A tleap script that builds the chain and sets N, CA, C and O, in Angstrom:
source leaprc.protein.ff14SB
mol = sequence {
  NMET ARG SER GLU PHE ILE ILE VAL PRO LEU
  PHE ILE ALA ALA PHE PHE GLY ILE PHE TYR
  LEU TYR PHE SER THR ARG ASN LYS GLU ARG
  LEU ALA LEU ILE GLU LYS GLY ALA ASP ALA
  SER ILE PHE MET ARG GLY LYS GLN THR THR
  ALA PRO ILE TRP LYS VAL LEU ILE LEU ASN
  LEU ALA LEU LEU LEU MET GLY ILE GLY LEU
  GLY ILE PHE ILE ALA LEU ILE ILE GLU ASN
  TYR THR THR PHE ASN GLY ALA ILE TYR PRO
  ALA THR ILE PHE LEU MET ALA GLY LEU GLY
  LEU LEU ILE GLY PHE ASN MET THR LYS ASN
  LEU GLU LYS CGLU
}
set mol.1.N position { 174.097 43.498 23.595 }
set mol.1.CA position { 172.987 44.151 24.261 }
set mol.1.C position { 172.277 43.205 25.210 }
set mol.1.O position { 171.055 43.070 25.141 }
set mol.2.N position { 173.002 42.556 26.083 }
set mol.2.CA position { 172.401 41.714 27.112 }
set mol.2.C position { 171.454 40.682 26.511 }
set mol.2.O position { 170.303 40.564 26.932 }
set mol.3.N position { 171.940 39.946 25.537 }
set mol.3.CA position { 171.097 38.982 24.842 }
set mol.3.C position { 170.713 37.801 25.726 }
set mol.3.O position { 169.773 37.074 25.405 }
set mol.4.N position { 171.436 37.594 26.852 }
set mol.4.CA position { 171.075 36.478 27.723 }
set mol.4.C position { 169.707 36.670 28.361 }
set mol.4.O position { 169.075 35.699 28.777 }
set mol.5.N position { 169.244 37.914 28.440 }
set mol.5.CA position { 167.910 38.159 28.986 }
set mol.5.C position { 166.821 37.725 28.009 }
set mol.5.O position { 165.664 37.569 28.398 }
set mol.6.N position { 167.178 37.534 26.766 }
set mol.6.CA position { 166.226 37.064 25.763 }
set mol.6.C position { 166.384 35.567 25.538 }
set mol.6.O position { 165.389 34.856 25.391 }
set mol.7.N position { 167.623 35.078 25.509 }
set mol.7.CA position { 167.885 33.682 25.172 }
set mol.7.C position { 167.427 32.735 26.276 }
set mol.7.O position { 166.796 31.720 25.981 }
set mol.8.N position { 167.723 33.034 27.525 }
set mol.8.CA position { 167.365 32.136 28.628 }
set mol.8.C position { 165.856 31.940 28.725 }
set mol.8.O position { 165.416 30.795 28.824 }
set mol.9.N position { 165.031 33.005 28.701 }
set mol.9.CA position { 163.580 32.754 28.729 }
set mol.9.C position { 163.073 31.984 27.510 }
set mol.9.O position { 162.109 31.228 27.620 }
set mol.10.N position { 163.713 32.168 26.342 }
set mol.10.CA position { 163.306 31.402 25.170 }
set mol.10.C position { 163.586 29.917 25.337 }
set mol.10.O position { 162.766 29.087 24.945 }
set mol.11.N position { 164.743 29.564 25.918 }
set mol.11.CA position { 165.040 28.163 26.179 }
set mol.11.C position { 164.062 27.566 27.185 }
set mol.11.O position { 163.592 26.442 27.011 }
set mol.12.N position { 163.761 28.315 28.226 }
set mol.12.CA position { 162.810 27.833 29.231 }
set mol.12.C position { 161.433 27.657 28.606 }
set mol.12.O position { 160.763 26.658 28.868 }
set mol.13.N position { 160.999 28.605 27.788 }
set mol.13.CA position { 159.696 28.504 27.135 }
set mol.13.C position { 159.659 27.324 26.170 }
set mol.13.O position { 158.642 26.637 26.079 }
set mol.14.N position { 160.739 27.080 25.455 }
set mol.14.CA position { 160.781 25.939 24.532 }
set mol.14.C position { 160.721 24.624 25.299 }
set mol.14.O position { 160.043 23.689 24.873 }
set mol.15.N position { 161.414 24.545 26.409 }
set mol.15.CA position { 161.406 23.348 27.238 }
set mol.15.C position { 159.997 23.041 27.745 }
set mol.15.O position { 159.514 21.917 27.604 }
set mol.16.N position { 159.350 24.025 28.325 }
set mol.16.CA position { 157.999 23.806 28.832 }
set mol.16.C position { 156.990 23.626 27.706 }
set mol.16.O position { 156.003 22.911 27.880 }
set mol.17.N position { 157.209 24.249 26.570 }
set mol.17.CA position { 156.324 24.066 25.427 }
set mol.17.C position { 156.349 22.640 24.908 }
set mol.17.O position { 155.310 22.089 24.545 }
set mol.18.N position { 157.523 22.047 24.874 }
set mol.18.CA position { 157.638 20.653 24.431 }
set mol.18.C position { 156.884 19.733 25.376 }
set mol.18.O position { 156.145 18.855 24.930 }
set mol.19.N position { 157.064 19.925 26.681 }
set mol.19.CA position { 156.347 19.090 27.641 }
set mol.19.C position { 154.845 19.307 27.570 }
set mol.19.O position { 154.078 18.350 27.678 }
set mol.20.N position { 154.414 20.547 27.389 }
set mol.20.CA position { 152.986 20.823 27.286 }
set mol.20.C position { 152.383 20.122 26.077 }
set mol.20.O position { 151.321 19.508 26.179 }
set mol.21.N position { 153.053 20.211 24.937 }
set mol.21.CA position { 152.549 19.547 23.738 }
set mol.21.C position { 152.518 18.027 23.910 }
set mol.21.O position { 151.569 17.373 23.478 }
set mol.22.N position { 153.530 17.479 24.526 }
set mol.22.CA position { 153.578 16.031 24.728 }
set mol.22.C position { 152.404 15.556 25.592 }
set mol.22.O position { 151.691 14.623 25.222 }
set mol.23.N position { 152.212 16.201 26.736 }
set mol.23.CA position { 151.162 15.756 27.647 }
set mol.23.C position { 149.767 16.072 27.129 }
set mol.23.O position { 148.849 15.276 27.331 }
set mol.24.N position { 149.581 17.207 26.469 }
set mol.24.CA position { 148.245 17.514 25.956 }
set mol.24.C position { 147.869 16.580 24.799 }
set mol.24.O position { 146.714 16.169 24.688 }
set mol.25.N position { 148.824 16.247 23.951 }
set mol.25.CA position { 148.558 15.319 22.850 }
set mol.25.C position { 148.263 13.923 23.380 }
set mol.25.O position { 147.350 13.252 22.898 }
set mol.26.N position { 149.022 13.492 24.355 }
set mol.26.CA position { 148.788 12.180 24.949 }
set mol.26.C position { 147.405 12.109 25.591 }
set mol.26.O position { 146.710 11.100 25.472 }
set mol.27.N position { 147.015 13.170 26.261 }
set mol.27.CA position { 145.701 13.210 26.894 }
set mol.27.C position { 144.588 13.147 25.840 }
set mol.27.O position { 143.607 12.425 26.023 }
set mol.28.N position { 144.731 13.889 24.752 }
set mol.28.CA position { 143.718 13.873 23.692 }
set mol.28.C position { 143.610 12.496 23.044 }
set mol.28.O position { 142.507 12.035 22.750 }
set mol.29.N position { 144.747 11.835 22.820 }
set mol.29.CA position { 144.721 10.493 22.235 }
set mol.29.C position { 144.020 9.508 23.153 }
set mol.29.O position { 143.231 8.679 22.701 }
set mol.30.N position { 144.308 9.600 24.432 }
set mol.30.CA position { 143.672 8.685 25.378 }
set mol.30.C position { 142.172 8.939 25.483 }
set mol.30.O position { 141.392 7.990 25.560 }
set mol.31.N position { 141.759 10.191 25.487 }
set mol.31.CA position { 140.332 10.498 25.537 }
set mol.31.C position { 139.618 9.989 24.285 }
set mol.31.O position { 138.498 9.487 24.373 }
set mol.32.N position { 140.255 10.113 23.125 }
set mol.32.CA position { 139.651 9.619 21.889 }
set mol.32.C position { 139.508 8.102 21.929 }
set mol.32.O position { 138.493 7.573 21.476 }
set mol.33.N position { 140.491 7.395 22.453 }
set mol.33.CA position { 140.396 5.944 22.556 }
set mol.33.C position { 139.296 5.524 23.528 }
set mol.33.O position { 138.565 4.569 23.268 }
set mol.34.N position { 139.183 6.225 24.627 }
set mol.34.CA position { 138.146 5.897 25.601 }
set mol.34.C position { 136.765 6.158 25.020 }
set mol.34.O position { 135.832 5.391 25.259 }
set mol.35.N position { 136.629 7.247 24.253 }
set mol.35.CA position { 135.340 7.547 23.634 }
set mol.35.C position { 134.934 6.479 22.626 }
set mol.35.O position { 133.746 6.215 22.440 }
set mol.36.N position { 135.921 5.864 21.976 }
set mol.36.CA position { 135.618 4.798 21.015 }
set mol.36.C position { 135.357 3.469 21.700 }
set mol.36.O position { 135.008 2.492 21.037 }
set mol.37.N position { 135.517 3.413 23.012 }
set mol.37.CA position { 135.206 2.198 23.758 }
set mol.37.C position { 136.386 1.313 24.044 }
set mol.37.O position { 136.198 0.161 24.433 }
set mol.38.N position { 137.602 1.800 23.869 }
set mol.38.CA position { 138.787 0.991 24.160 }
set mol.38.C position { 138.926 0.831 25.670 }
set mol.38.O position { 138.537 1.710 26.439 }
set mol.39.N position { 139.480 -0.294 26.077 }
set mol.39.CA position { 139.673 -0.565 27.489 }
set mol.39.C position { 140.800 0.317 28.026 }
set mol.39.O position { 141.807 0.510 27.345 }
set mol.40.N position { 140.647 0.847 29.221 }
set mol.40.CA position { 141.639 1.756 29.804 }
set mol.40.C position { 142.905 1.027 30.221 }
set mol.40.O position { 143.917 1.669 30.502 }
set mol.41.N position { 142.871 -0.304 30.267 }
set mol.41.CA position { 144.055 -1.049 30.695 }
set mol.41.C position { 145.166 -1.004 29.641 }
set mol.41.O position { 146.304 -1.361 29.948 }
set mol.42.N position { 144.873 -0.582 28.425 }
set mol.42.CA position { 145.923 -0.514 27.401 }
set mol.42.C position { 146.957 0.552 27.732 }
set mol.42.O position { 148.078 0.500 27.225 }
set mol.43.N position { 146.600 1.518 28.573 }
set mol.43.CA position { 147.557 2.562 28.951 }
set mol.43.C position { 148.563 2.059 29.971 }
set mol.43.O position { 149.611 2.677 30.160 }
set mol.44.N position { 148.265 0.953 30.629 }
set mol.44.CA position { 149.146 0.418 31.659 }
set mol.44.C position { 149.951 -0.773 31.147 }
set mol.44.O position { 150.606 -1.447 31.941 }
set mol.45.N position { 149.921 -1.045 29.868 }
set mol.45.CA position { 150.572 -2.221 29.291 }
set mol.45.C position { 152.078 -2.202 29.510 }
set mol.45.O position { 152.660 -3.247 29.799 }
set mol.46.N position { 152.718 -1.068 29.383 }
set mol.46.CA position { 154.170 -0.988 29.498 }
set mol.46.C position { 154.667 -1.026 30.924 }
set mol.46.O position { 155.870 -1.171 31.141 }
set mol.47.N position { 153.795 -0.902 31.899 }
set mol.47.CA position { 154.209 -0.884 33.296 }
set mol.47.C position { 154.487 -2.303 33.769 }
set mol.47.O position { 153.631 -3.182 33.664 }
set mol.48.N position { 155.685 -2.516 34.287 }
set mol.48.CA position { 156.055 -3.801 34.834 }
set mol.48.C position { 156.472 -3.594 36.274 }
set mol.48.O position { 156.859 -2.494 36.669 }
set mol.49.N position { 156.390 -4.636 37.038 }
set mol.49.CA position { 156.859 -4.523 38.408 }
set mol.49.C position { 158.382 -4.540 38.388 }
set mol.49.O position { 158.993 -5.505 37.929 }
set mol.50.N position { 158.980 -3.486 38.878 }
set mol.50.CA position { 160.431 -3.368 38.898 }
set mol.50.C position { 160.879 -3.061 40.319 }
set mol.50.O position { 160.063 -2.893 41.225 }
set mol.51.N position { 162.170 -2.991 40.489 }
set mol.51.CA position { 162.724 -2.642 41.791 }
set mol.51.C position { 162.348 -1.201 42.117 }
set mol.51.O position { 162.242 -0.368 41.216 }
set mol.52.N position { 162.149 -0.904 43.390 }
set mol.52.CA position { 161.825 0.481 43.759 }
set mol.52.C position { 162.929 1.436 43.315 }
set mol.52.O position { 164.113 1.100 43.336 }
set mol.53.N position { 162.512 2.625 42.917 }
set mol.53.CA position { 163.462 3.592 42.358 }
set mol.53.C position { 164.501 4.021 43.383 }
set mol.53.O position { 165.637 4.323 43.017 }
set mol.54.N position { 164.134 4.052 44.654 }
set mol.54.CA position { 165.105 4.479 45.663 }
set mol.54.C position { 166.235 3.470 45.797 }
set mol.54.O position { 167.372 3.854 46.073 }
set mol.55.N position { 165.943 2.180 45.604 }
set mol.55.CA position { 167.011 1.181 45.667 }
set mol.55.C position { 167.980 1.348 44.504 }
set mol.55.O position { 169.195 1.241 44.674 }
set mol.56.N position { 167.437 1.609 43.338 }
set mol.56.CA position { 168.271 1.781 42.149 }
set mol.56.C position { 169.133 3.039 42.287 }
set mol.56.O position { 170.320 3.009 41.962 }
set mol.57.N position { 168.549 4.144 42.765 }
set mol.57.CA position { 169.309 5.385 42.924 }
set mol.57.C position { 170.414 5.244 43.962 }
set mol.57.O position { 171.540 5.688 43.737 }
set mol.58.N position { 170.097 4.631 45.093 }
set mol.58.CA position { 171.106 4.474 46.134 }
set mol.58.C position { 172.238 3.569 45.654 }
set mol.58.O position { 173.411 3.858 45.890 }
set mol.59.N position { 171.885 2.478 44.981 }
set mol.59.CA position { 172.902 1.565 44.467 }
set mol.59.C position { 173.820 2.258 43.468 }
set mol.59.O position { 175.043 2.159 43.572 }
set mol.60.N position { 173.236 2.959 42.504 }
set mol.60.CA position { 174.058 3.629 41.487 }
set mol.60.C position { 174.865 4.781 42.065 }
set mol.60.O position { 176.011 4.989 41.667 }
set mol.61.N position { 174.281 5.542 43.005 }
set mol.61.CA position { 175.023 6.641 43.627 }
set mol.61.C position { 176.187 6.115 44.447 }
set mol.61.O position { 177.283 6.674 44.408 }
set mol.62.N position { 175.951 5.033 45.195 }
set mol.62.CA position { 177.029 4.451 46.002 }
set mol.62.C position { 178.167 3.956 45.117 }
set mol.62.O position { 179.337 4.206 45.405 }
set mol.63.N position { 177.823 3.260 44.048 }
set mol.63.CA position { 178.870 2.754 43.162 }
set mol.63.C position { 179.586 3.878 42.416 }
set mol.63.O position { 180.784 3.777 42.152 }
set mol.64.N position { 178.864 4.950 42.074 }
set mol.64.CA position { 179.502 6.104 41.433 }
set mol.64.C position { 180.500 6.756 42.375 }
set mol.64.O position { 181.627 7.050 41.977 }
set mol.65.N position { 180.099 6.985 43.620 }
set mol.65.CA position { 181.002 7.623 44.580 }
set mol.65.C position { 182.201 6.725 44.910 }
set mol.65.O position { 183.316 7.218 45.083 }
set mol.66.N position { 181.972 5.411 44.997 }
set mol.66.CA position { 183.099 4.501 45.218 }
set mol.66.C position { 184.046 4.520 44.024 }
set mol.66.O position { 185.263 4.442 44.193 }
set mol.67.N position { 183.494 4.623 42.820 }
set mol.67.CA position { 184.329 4.700 41.624 }
set mol.67.C position { 185.152 5.975 41.595 }
set mol.67.O position { 186.319 5.948 41.205 }
set mol.68.N position { 184.561 7.089 42.002 }
set mol.68.CA position { 185.302 8.357 42.048 }
set mol.68.C position { 186.418 8.274 43.084 }
set mol.68.O position { 187.545 8.694 42.822 }
set mol.69.N position { 186.104 7.734 44.256 }
set mol.69.CA position { 187.143 7.577 45.288 }
set mol.69.C position { 188.259 6.665 44.847 }
set mol.69.O position { 189.431 6.959 45.084 }
set mol.70.N position { 187.916 5.561 44.208 }
set mol.70.CA position { 188.930 4.639 43.702 }
set mol.70.C position { 189.756 5.296 42.598 }
set mol.70.O position { 190.961 5.064 42.502 }
set mol.71.N position { 189.114 6.112 41.769 }
set mol.71.CA position { 189.833 6.823 40.720 }
set mol.71.C position { 190.850 7.799 41.280 }
set mol.71.O position { 191.965 7.902 40.769 }
set mol.72.N position { 190.473 8.516 42.328 }
set mol.72.CA position { 191.418 9.451 42.965 }
set mol.72.C position { 192.578 8.680 43.579 }
set mol.72.O position { 193.736 9.082 43.457 }
set mol.73.N position { 192.261 7.565 44.241 }
set mol.73.CA position { 193.300 6.742 44.873 }
set mol.73.C position { 194.277 6.181 43.841 }
set mol.73.O position { 195.490 6.237 44.042 }
set mol.74.N position { 193.766 5.651 42.760 }
set mol.74.CA position { 194.627 5.093 41.710 }
set mol.74.C position { 195.455 6.199 41.051 }
set mol.74.O position { 196.628 5.990 40.741 }
set mol.75.N position { 194.854 7.371 40.835 }
set mol.75.CA position { 195.606 8.486 40.246 }
set mol.75.C position { 196.731 8.928 41.163 }
set mol.75.O position { 197.817 9.264 40.692 }
set mol.76.N position { 196.489 8.932 42.456 }
set mol.76.CA position { 197.535 9.300 43.413 }
set mol.76.C position { 198.682 8.300 43.374 }
set mol.76.O position { 199.851 8.684 43.404 }
set mol.77.N position { 198.348 7.030 43.307 }
set mol.77.CA position { 199.391 5.999 43.226 }
set mol.77.C position { 200.176 6.133 41.922 }
set mol.77.O position { 201.405 6.058 41.932 }
set mol.78.N position { 199.486 6.329 40.814 }
set mol.78.CA position { 200.158 6.469 39.518 }
set mol.78.C position { 201.058 7.703 39.512 }
set mol.78.O position { 202.172 7.666 38.989 }
set mol.79.N position { 200.567 8.796 40.100 }
set mol.79.CA position { 201.364 10.027 40.117 }
set mol.79.C position { 202.621 9.876 40.969 }
set mol.79.O position { 203.674 10.408 40.618 }
set mol.80.N position { 202.518 9.160 42.078 }
set mol.80.CA position { 203.668 9.025 42.971 }
set mol.80.C position { 204.709 8.048 42.451 }
set mol.80.O position { 205.902 8.248 42.681 }
set mol.81.N position { 204.293 7.000 41.760 }
set mol.81.CA position { 205.226 5.949 41.379 }
set mol.81.C position { 205.619 5.958 39.907 }
set mol.81.O position { 206.408 5.115 39.479 }
set mol.82.N position { 205.090 6.887 39.128 }
set mol.82.CA position { 205.480 6.999 37.722 }
set mol.82.C position { 205.796 8.455 37.416 }
set mol.82.O position { 205.748 9.315 38.295 }
set mol.83.N position { 206.117 8.713 36.162 }
set mol.83.CA position { 206.426 10.083 35.757 }
set mol.83.C position { 205.248 10.764 35.074 }
set mol.83.O position { 205.393 11.854 34.520 }
set mol.84.N position { 204.065 10.117 35.111 }
set mol.84.CA position { 202.882 10.737 34.517 }
set mol.84.C position { 202.461 11.947 35.347 }
set mol.84.O position { 202.399 11.882 36.575 }
set mol.85.N position { 202.177 13.038 34.668 }
set mol.85.CA position { 201.659 14.232 35.322 }
set mol.85.C position { 200.544 14.804 34.463 }
set mol.85.O position { 200.396 14.429 33.300 }
set mol.86.N position { 199.783 15.683 35.016 }
set mol.86.CA position { 198.785 16.381 34.203 }
set mol.86.C position { 197.405 15.780 34.300 }
set mol.86.O position { 196.743 15.886 35.332 }
set mol.87.N position { 196.974 15.153 33.232 }
set mol.87.CA position { 195.577 14.736 33.106 }
set mol.87.C position { 195.317 13.348 33.672 }
set mol.87.O position { 194.321 12.722 33.309 }
set mol.88.N position { 196.172 12.853 34.540 }
set mol.88.CA position { 195.961 11.511 35.078 }
set mol.88.C position { 194.777 11.483 36.044 }
set mol.88.O position { 194.059 10.485 36.102 }
set mol.89.N position { 194.562 12.552 36.797 }
set mol.89.CA position { 193.443 12.576 37.747 }
set mol.89.C position { 192.082 12.532 37.048 }
set mol.89.O position { 191.280 11.654 37.365 }
set mol.90.N position { 191.787 13.436 36.114 }
set mol.90.CA position { 190.474 13.337 35.463 }
set mol.90.C position { 190.293 12.030 34.698 }
set mol.90.O position { 189.194 11.477 34.671 }
set mol.91.N position { 191.357 11.533 34.080 }
set mol.91.CA position { 191.237 10.308 33.298 }
set mol.91.C position { 190.856 9.129 34.185 }
set mol.91.O position { 189.934 8.384 33.853 }
set mol.92.N position { 191.540 8.950 35.292 }
set mol.92.CA position { 191.232 7.804 36.151 }
set mol.92.C position { 189.915 7.996 36.896 }
set mol.92.O position { 189.201 7.023 37.139 }
set mol.93.N position { 189.583 9.223 37.259 }
set mol.93.CA position { 188.306 9.465 37.931 }
set mol.93.C position { 187.147 9.121 36.999 }
set mol.93.O position { 186.215 8.426 37.403 }
set mol.94.N position { 187.194 9.599 35.762 }
set mol.94.CA position { 186.117 9.292 34.818 }
set mol.94.C position { 186.082 7.804 34.469 }
set mol.94.O position { 185.007 7.226 34.315 }
set mol.95.N position { 187.249 7.191 34.346 }
set mol.95.CA position { 187.291 5.770 34.028 }
set mol.95.C position { 186.668 4.939 35.148 }
set mol.95.O position { 185.851 4.057 34.885 }
set mol.96.N position { 187.045 5.212 36.377 }
set mol.96.CA position { 186.524 4.436 37.506 }
set mol.96.C position { 185.053 4.760 37.783 }
set mol.96.O position { 184.291 3.880 38.183 }
set mol.97.N position { 184.652 6.018 37.573 }
set mol.97.CA position { 183.238 6.370 37.755 }
set mol.97.C position { 182.385 5.670 36.705 }
set mol.97.O position { 181.300 5.178 37.018 }
set mol.98.N position { 182.857 5.619 35.477 }
set mol.98.CA position { 182.134 4.909 34.433 }
set mol.98.C position { 182.069 3.417 34.705 }
set mol.98.O position { 181.043 2.784 34.455 }
set mol.99.N position { 183.151 2.852 35.212 }
set mol.99.CA position { 183.162 1.441 35.576 }
set mol.99.C position { 182.176 1.169 36.711 }
set mol.99.O position { 181.485 0.150 36.707 }
set mol.100.N position { 182.113 2.086 37.684 }
set mol.100.CA position { 181.153 1.940 38.778 }
set mol.100.C position { 179.723 1.999 38.283 }
set mol.100.O position { 178.879 1.233 38.749 }
set mol.101.N position { 179.431 2.896 37.343 }
set mol.101.CA position { 178.075 2.978 36.789 }
set mol.101.C position { 177.736 1.751 35.951 }
set mol.101.O position { 176.588 1.308 35.941 }
set mol.102.N position { 178.714 1.203 35.254 }
set mol.102.CA position { 178.482 -0.020 34.488 }
set mol.102.C position { 178.158 -1.184 35.418 }
set mol.102.O position { 177.244 -1.963 35.146 }
set mol.103.N position { 178.894 -1.303 36.500 }
set mol.103.CA position { 178.603 -2.343 37.492 }
set mol.103.C position { 177.226 -2.103 38.108 }
set mol.103.O position { 176.473 -3.050 38.336 }
set mol.104.N position { 176.895 -0.830 38.379 }
set mol.104.CA position { 175.573 -0.509 38.921 }
set mol.104.C position { 174.459 -0.873 37.965 }
set mol.104.O position { 173.398 -1.325 38.396 }
set mol.105.N position { 174.680 -0.684 36.672 }
set mol.105.CA position { 173.677 -1.059 35.679 }
set mol.105.C position { 173.438 -2.560 35.702 }
set mol.105.O position { 172.295 -3.015 35.677 }
set mol.106.N position { 174.520 -3.324 35.750 }
set mol.106.CA position { 174.376 -4.778 35.794 }
set mol.106.C position { 173.711 -5.244 37.086 }
set mol.106.O position { 172.907 -6.175 37.065 }
set mol.107.N position { 174.035 -4.613 38.198 }
set mol.107.CA position { 173.411 -4.977 39.466 }
set mol.107.C position { 171.936 -4.587 39.473 }
set mol.107.O position { 171.126 -5.283 40.086 }
set mol.108.N position { 171.568 -3.497 38.811 }
set mol.108.CA position { 170.186 -3.091 38.721 }
set mol.108.C position { 169.381 -4.101 37.902 }
set mol.108.O position { 168.239 -4.410 38.240 }
set mol.109.N position { 169.975 -4.608 36.832 }
set mol.109.CA position { 169.291 -5.644 36.042 }
set mol.109.C position { 169.032 -6.871 36.908 }
set mol.109.O position { 167.968 -7.482 36.807 }
set mol.110.N position { 169.987 -7.241 37.756 }
set mol.110.CA position { 169.792 -8.385 38.630 }
set mol.110.C position { 168.726 -8.102 39.693 }
set mol.110.O position { 167.987 -9.006 40.081 }
set mol.111.N position { 168.642 -6.854 40.166 }
set mol.111.CA position { 167.604 -6.474 41.131 }
set mol.111.C position { 166.220 -6.609 40.517 }
set mol.111.O position { 165.284 -7.049 41.185 }
set mol.112.N position { 166.082 -6.236 39.253 }
set mol.112.CA position { 164.786 -6.282 38.602 }
set mol.112.C position { 164.355 -7.712 38.297 }
set mol.112.O position { 163.161 -7.989 38.188 }
set mol.113.N position { 165.317 -8.623 38.159 }
set mol.113.CA position { 164.971 -10.023 37.909 }
set mol.113.C position { 164.362 -10.673 39.148 }
set mol.113.O position { 163.532 -11.577 39.041 }
set mol.114.N position { 164.783 -10.201 40.331 }
set mol.114.CA position { 164.305 -10.802 41.579 }
set mol.114.C position { 162.866 -10.469 41.876 }
set mol.114.O position { 162.329 -10.906 42.893 }
savepdb mol mol.pdb
quit
């Protein structure tokens, strides 16, 4: 009986309900601390100066796309010069994309050190 019309709004409501509870609870905790005289700088304790987010996104996206391209290229070579058929394309694409993201993670750590 078209249950997707009931399930999808329930998932959306649960998603927004979780975020609403998280932010409203956090706001109440912070207001209670401020009322007790706590310094407002305690809310900024976890913030550190890091690399700009656009640099991290561009770096990781570039390395992901290079990994996918390299995966397709390697799969084509393997397919032409061996007898492997079938799942060689997804396997090498995911392997090289994961390797690209791993390299991007390490490069991001080096960016944040600078």
